[in-house]
C-alpha positions in Angstrom: 105.5 77.1 92.0 107.4 74.8 94.1 110.7 76.1 91.8 110.0 79.5 93.3 109.1 78.4 97.0 112.7 76.7 96.6 114.2 80.0 95.1 113.0 82.4 98.0 113.8 80.1 100.8 117.1 80.2 99.3 116.7 84.0 98.7 116.1 84.4 102.6 119.2 82.6 103.3 121.3 85.2 101.8 118.9 88.1 103.0 119.3 86.9 106.6 122.8 86.7 106.1 123.9 90.3 104.5 126.1 92.5 105.6 123.2 95.0 106.0 120.3 93.3 106.7 117.1 95.8 106.6 113.8 95.2 108.6 111.7 92.8 108.5 110.2 91.3 105.0 107.1 88.9 104.9 107.2 86.8 101.7 103.8 85.3 101.6 101.8 82.3 99.1 98.6 81.6 98.6 98.3 77.9 99.3 96.3 77.0 96.0 99.2 78.4 94.0 100.9 74.9 95.6 98.3 72.2 95.0 100.6 69.6 93.9 102.3 69.7 97.3 101.2 68.6 100.7 100.8 71.7 102.4 101.9 69.9 105.8 105.0 69.1 104.1 105.6 72.6 102.6 105.4 74.1 106.3 107.3 71.5 107.6 110.2 72.4 105.0 109.8 76.2 105.8 109.6 76.0 109.4 113.0 74.0 109.3 114.8 76.4 107.0 114.1 79.1 108.7 115.5 77.7 112.1 118.6 76.4 110.3 119.1 79.6 108.4 117.2 82.5 110.7 120.0 81.7 113.8 117.5 84.1 116.0 117.3 86.9 113.4 114.2 87.5 112.6 114.7 89.9 110.0 112.5 87.4 107.2 109.1 85.8 107.6 107.3 83.3 105.2 103.6 83.1 105.6 101.2 80.5 104.0 97.5 81.9 103.1 94.7 79.2 102.7 92.2 82.5 101.8 92.9 84.5 98.9 90.9 87.5 100.6 92.7 87.8 103.7 96.0 87.6 101.9 94.5 90.5 99.9 93.0 92.2 102.7 96.9 91.8 104.7 98.3 93.5 101.4 96.1 96.5 101.7 96.9 96.7 105.1 100.8 96.7 104.8 100.9 93.4 106.6 102.8 91.2 103.7 105.5 92.8 101.4 105.5 90.2 98.8 103.0 87.9 97.7 103.0 84.8 95.0 100.0 83.2 93.5 98.9 82.1 89.9 97.6 84.8 88.2 94.0 84.4 88.4 94.3 84.5 92.0 95.4 88.5 91.5 92.8 89.0 89.2 89.7 87.8 90.8 90.9 88.8 94.7 93.3 91.6 94.5 93.0 95.3 94.0 96.1 95.8 91.6 96.3 99.3 92.6 98.0 98.1 95.9 100.3 96.0 94.4 103.3 97.2 92.3 106.1 94.9 89.5 107.8 91.9 91.7 109.7 89.2 90.1 109.5 85.3 89.7 111.9 82.3 88.7 113.0 82.2 84.7 113.3 78.6 83.3 116.2 77.5 81.3 113.5 77.1 78.6 111.1 80.1 78.6 108.8 77.8 76.6 108.6 75.2 79.4 105.9 77.5 81.4 103.7 78.0 78.8 100.5 76.0 78.8 100.0 73.2 75.6 97.2 71.6 74.4 97.5 67.9 73.6 94.7 65.9 72.0 94.2 62.3 71.4 95.3 61.1 67.8 92.0 60.4 66.0 90.8 63.4 66.6 91.0 66.7 64.2 91.3 69.9 65.4 88.7 71.6 63.4 86.1 68.9 65.1 87.1 70.1 68.6 84.5 73.1 69.1 81.5 70.3 67.7 82.1 67.5 69.5 79.9 67.6 72.5 80.7 66.3 75.8 84.7 66.3 75.3 86.6 65.1 78.2 89.0 67.6 79.2 92.0 66.8 81.8 93.4 69.9 84.0 95.2 70.1 87.0 93.0 70.3 90.5 92.7 73.9 91.1 93.9 75.3 88.0 91.3 77.9 87.6 92.3 79.8 84.7 92.8 76.4 82.4 89.5 75.9 83.7 88.0 78.8 82.6 90.0 78.0 79.1 88.1 74.9 78.3 84.8 76.5 78.9 85.6 78.8 76.8 87.1 77.4 73.6 85.1 73.8 73.9 81.6 73.2 73.5 80.0 71.7 76.8 83.3 70.3 78.2 83.4 67.4 80.8 86.4 68.6 82.9 88.0 65.7 84.3 90.7 67.4 87.3 94.0 65.6 88.4 95.9 65.9 91.1 99.0 65.2 88.4 99.5 66.4 85.4 102.0 63.4 84.1 98.6 61.4 84.6 96.7 64.0 82.3 99.4 63.1 79.5 99.0 59.3 80.3 95.2 59.1 80.2 95.1 60.9 76.8 97.6 58.2 75.8 95.2 55.7 77.2 92.1 56.9 75.5 90.3 58.1 78.9 90.5 61.5 77.8 90.5 63.1 74.7 92.0 67.2 75.5 94.7 67.8 77.9 96.2 71.1 79.0 99.3 70.9 80.9 102.5 72.9 80.7 105.2 72.0 77.7 107.4 70.7 80.5 105.0 68.0 82.0 104.7 66.9 77.9 108.4 66.5 77.4 109.2 64.9 80.5 106.2 62.6 79.5 107.9 61.7 76.2 111.1 61.5 77.9 110.1 58.5 80.0 107.9 57.2 77.2 108.9 57.9 73.6 105.9 55.9 72.4 103.8 59.2 73.8 104.0 60.6 70.2 102.4 57.9 68.5 98.3 58.4 70.5 99.3 61.8 71.9 99.2 64.5 69.3 100.4 68.1 70.3 98.0 70.8 69.1 99.5 74.0 70.4 101.1 76.4 72.7 98.5 79.0 74.5 99.8 82.8 75.8 99.4 81.5 79.5 101.9 80.1 81.9 101.6 77.5 84.9 103.7 79.4 87.2 103.5 82.0 89.9 103.8 85.5 89.7 105.3 87.4 92.6 104.4 91.0 93.2 105.3 93.8 96.2 102.7 95.5 97.9 102.5 99.3 97.1 104.6 101.5 99.3 107.7 99.4 99.5 110.9 101.8 99.0 112.8 101.3 95.7 116.1 100.6 97.6 114.8 97.7 99.4 113.0 96.3 96.5 116.3 96.4 94.8 118.0 94.8 97.9 115.9 91.8 97.5 116.0 91.4 93.5 119.8 91.7 93.5 120.2 89.3 96.5 118.3 86.6 94.5 120.5 87.6 91.8 123.6 87.2 93.8 122.2 83.4 94.3 122.8 82.3 90.8 126.3 82.8 91.3 127.3 81.2 94.1 128.1 77.1 93.7 125.2 76.2 96.1 122.7 78.2 94.4 123.5 77.1 90.9 123.5 73.5 92.0 120.1 73.9 93.2 118.1 76.0 90.9 120.0 73.2 87.7 117.6 70.7 89.7 114.5 73.0 89.5 115.5 74.2 85.9 115.4 77.9 87.0 118.2 79.7 85.5 117.6 83.4 87.2 115.0 86.0 88.1 113.2 88.2 86.0 111.1 90.9 86.9 107.6 90.8 86.8 105.1 93.9 85.7 101.1 94.0 86.6 100.9 94.2 82.6 101.9 90.1 82.3 98.5 89.6 84.0 97.1 90.8 80.6 96.4 87.4 78.9 94.3 85.9 81.8 92.3 89.1 82.9 91.4 89.1 78.9 90.3 85.4 79.1 88.7 85.9 82.8 86.8 88.7 81.2 86.0 87.0 77.7 84.3 84.0 80.4 82.3 86.2 82.4 80.3 88.1 79.6 79.2 84.4 78.4 
């Protein structure tokens, strides 16, 4: 999520300095989508950035929401133009008929964003659903993976972590049995400690992604949406933009569709039926 946040900050710079700036755009985030980071630090970063680049040009505003219901209400009332959040937030709190297709950042390795299942070596795949009280590590506030764990494993004991890399390490040290992390976290952990593979077994990739999705509110003019998206694409042709995005492993922007939430919606419905 922090990658998408940085990308939008850079995007606001280009919009603010465009030859023909349009109306005031309001970009918004649900704070739970950035649970790995201090909200105070992020707000300070945003304020410094906006003061630096805006130079009294007030046609872009960035908003943080703690309450998804308030964000959904503001979208419905036309007070926000673009909202970014995890898929489950959209499914649980938003009227999807009030949203339209948007965009998000694309990673250089498409699989990096997918959640993967890691298990402690010695546990067989066929035994997973039969073992009671499995300790399953997931990131704190990651509702969709909590639902996934409860859907697919018998009486799971959910252990919540602030740091995803810690999940991999705790499987390695046999403190938990299963971990659900983005594939990039697993790869990075192995780079830091090649011995990870000796005690941590890669089980499978899921169809669920760890990144946030961005959608426009319904009613945004097509010309405005194309202006914002094309401005973002231009970011990747600049030297500074390429350098910044290389740090965060983002290759470009890709358009997102409401239908991209299908997997998360199906999982949530299955969980609610139980």
